[in-house]
Each structure stands twice: as C-alpha cells, then as structure tokens.
C-alpha positions as MATLAB code, in Angstrom:
seq = 'MNIVLEKKYKYYNYKFFAKWARLYDYEKYITFPLKQKAARFLDLKSPKKILDVATGTGAQAYEIAKLGHNVVGIDLSPEMLEQTKKKISSNLKLRFQQADGTNLPFKDNSFDASTISLGLHDTPYEIELLVLKEMKRATKKGGSILIVDYNEPKKLGI';
ca = [
      -1.214  186.255   87.702;
      -3.446  183.661   86.253;
      -1.804  180.435   84.548;
      -2.706  181.202   81.088;
      -1.789  184.803   81.067;
       1.904  183.685   82.766;
       2.105  180.530   80.145;
       1.483  183.315   77.334;
       3.749  186.233   79.013;
       6.500  183.505   79.047;
       6.466  181.759   76.000;
       6.203  185.238   74.222;
       9.564  185.992   75.891;
      11.666  182.966   76.228;
      10.550  180.936   72.576;
       9.124  184.402   70.791;
      12.789  186.274   71.271;
      14.785  183.319   71.210;
      13.787  182.532   67.197;
      14.424  186.087   66.910;
      17.405  188.032   68.341;
      19.762  187.234   66.385;
      18.158  189.440   63.730;
      16.278  191.920   66.365;
      19.194  194.852   66.044;
      18.226  194.886   62.202;
      15.510  197.039   62.995;
      17.756  199.651   64.194;
      17.782  201.355   60.842;
      13.918  202.069   61.490;
      14.446  202.689   65.180;
      18.120  203.990   65.299;
      17.260  207.400   65.387;
      14.164  206.945   67.605;
      16.128  205.538   70.325;
      18.590  208.628   70.413;
      16.105  211.038   70.703;
      14.519  209.070   73.239;
      17.674  209.164   75.348;
      18.246  213.119   75.019;
      14.624  213.609   75.711;
      15.548  212.498   79.316;
      17.207  215.363   79.725;
      18.860  214.480   82.323;
      22.335  216.177   83.716;
      24.556  213.135   84.152;
      25.583  211.349   85.690;
      22.637  209.609   86.369;
      21.351  206.323   86.917;
      19.060  204.942   85.162;
      17.165  201.478   84.416;
      15.869  200.229   81.225;
      13.344  197.507   81.072;
      13.148  194.853   78.314;
      16.470  196.433   76.991;
      16.039  193.756   74.078;
      19.598  193.884   72.600;
      20.286  197.135   74.864;
      19.980  199.641   71.784;
      18.530  202.050   73.996;
      20.441  201.703   77.405;
      23.748  201.881   74.664;
      22.027  205.240   73.719;
      21.376  206.542   77.359;
      24.961  205.585   78.240;
      26.477  207.223   75.861;
      24.882  210.254   77.207;
      27.036  209.904   80.312;
      24.578  207.721   82.062;
      24.895  204.410   84.427;
      22.303  202.426   83.051;
      21.282  198.636   83.953;
      19.189  197.288   81.394;
      17.151  194.169   82.225;
      15.199  191.567   79.884;
      13.652  188.216   80.363;
      15.024  187.021   77.319;
      18.593  185.347   77.274;
      18.793  185.381   73.525;
      18.674  188.931   73.549;
      20.532  189.585   76.689;
      23.508  187.370   74.257;
      23.053  190.307   71.634;
      23.886  192.936   74.239;
      27.828  192.003   74.193;
      27.998  193.607   71.456;
      27.025  197.015   72.645;
      29.406  196.847   75.735;
      32.183  198.981   76.374;
      34.723  199.659   78.665;
      34.347  203.323   78.580;
      30.635  203.167   79.107;
      28.836  202.803   82.381;
      26.579  199.830   81.395;
      25.463  196.623   82.255;
      22.672  193.797   81.589;
      21.289  191.542   83.506;
      18.113  188.744   83.149;
      15.319  189.958   84.921;
      11.583  190.117   85.229;
      10.081  193.477   84.562;
       6.782  192.352   86.409;
       9.338  191.726   89.238;
      12.427  194.056   89.188;
      15.400  192.852   91.847;
      15.895  196.342   92.811;
      15.252  198.061   95.649;
      12.516  200.838   95.498;
      13.823  204.178   94.713;
      17.010  202.744   93.050;
      17.221  204.946   90.104;
      16.426  208.113   88.693;
      14.984  207.316   85.791;
      13.538  204.323   83.940;
      12.474  203.767   80.534;
      11.125  201.300   77.951;
      11.378  201.552   74.367;
       8.829  199.302   72.670;
       8.153  196.836   75.308;
       4.796  197.234   76.023;
       2.835  197.110   72.389;
       2.161  192.877   72.515;
       2.093  193.266   76.377;
      -1.665  191.766   78.003;
      -2.290  195.014   80.229;
      -2.442  192.808   83.540;
       1.339  192.358   82.472;
       1.912  196.572   80.615;
       0.502  197.489   84.459;
       2.661  195.270   86.727;
       6.149  196.533   84.544;
       5.059  200.027   84.783;
       4.177  199.715   88.575;
       7.544  198.488   88.903;
       9.177  200.821   87.508;
       7.140  203.443   89.306;
       8.783  200.938   92.386;
      12.261  201.133   91.099;
      12.169  204.723   90.459;
      12.848  207.556   92.568;
      10.443  210.058   93.809;
      10.288  212.855   91.512;
      12.261  210.665   88.831;
      11.721  210.198   85.003;
       9.981  207.459   83.728;
      10.093  207.237   79.366;
       7.780  205.398   77.984;
       8.651  204.422   73.713;
       6.192  202.947   72.289;
       3.531  202.847   69.264;
      -0.164  202.553   71.377;
      -1.811  205.383   72.687;
      -1.240  205.120   76.493;
      -4.643  203.967   78.423;
      -5.631  204.909   81.595;
      -3.672  202.645   83.992;
      -4.247  204.298   86.983;
      -0.695  203.842   88.303;
];
C-alpha cells in the first residue's frame, strides 16, 4: 500500500469514526431493517462461524448472532468497538476485536461465511480489493461472502 493511501485509510478509520462512534447507532433507525434482512439472506443453518468485517458498532454481527451463529466482528476503530459492548449478551455467541480488514488475523478457511455491511463505499479501490481478498482467504471454500452496500459492484477480479 502506498504511503498517501495508507495515511488516508488510517485517518478515515481512526479520526473520522472516533468522532462519530457514539452517534453511529442512530443510523439503525434507517438501516436496522436492512441489517435484519441481510442476516436472514445468508440463509445458513446455525450454528456457523461468521466473520463480520468493518463491524462498526456491531449491528450486523448482532443480527447474525441472534440467528444462532457464532460471530466475530472486527473493526479498526477502538471507539466503534466501544459501542459494541451494548450488544454483548451472555446468550449470544458474539465477540468483537480490533483488527484491520486488509490484514485479517485469522487462518485461511476459518469461517463458514464473511460479511461486510456498508463498509466499502467510501473506501479507496485498493483498500476495497485488499479487504475482499482477505475475506475470501478467511472464508472456507464453498462458503458465502455477503456484501451489503449502496455502490454498484466493480469487477474486482479476485
């Protein structure tokens, strides 16, 4: 990754989201039905091991865990991850950790499915490509990758 791109990427994730983390869950009033629908769209028999990349405040991961899956949500922003504590419940298999989607700390083929919800649309193309390649690597062969976003997909060749 080039230096300028890396600086923009880190600024966006560390500075921008640090400012908005406490207010970010208010978007749920708009996107909550979408996150519920996306969780059901995976249509996997539980329990499966699911990775939620760029989890933010954990709304998508929470909806998937409510369906009986074992979910790991990752995000770069410590402030966003602080907000996930509101979603942790003893009866859900749900955990969160700080990690970079461009360099996932998981072995190949670790998850039955991977998701990313509204985490790519403002991301530079080079970063998108790295994140999607990492999601593909961490997802089992024949597993599902669910991308929820509002930009039209580009032909990425991964």
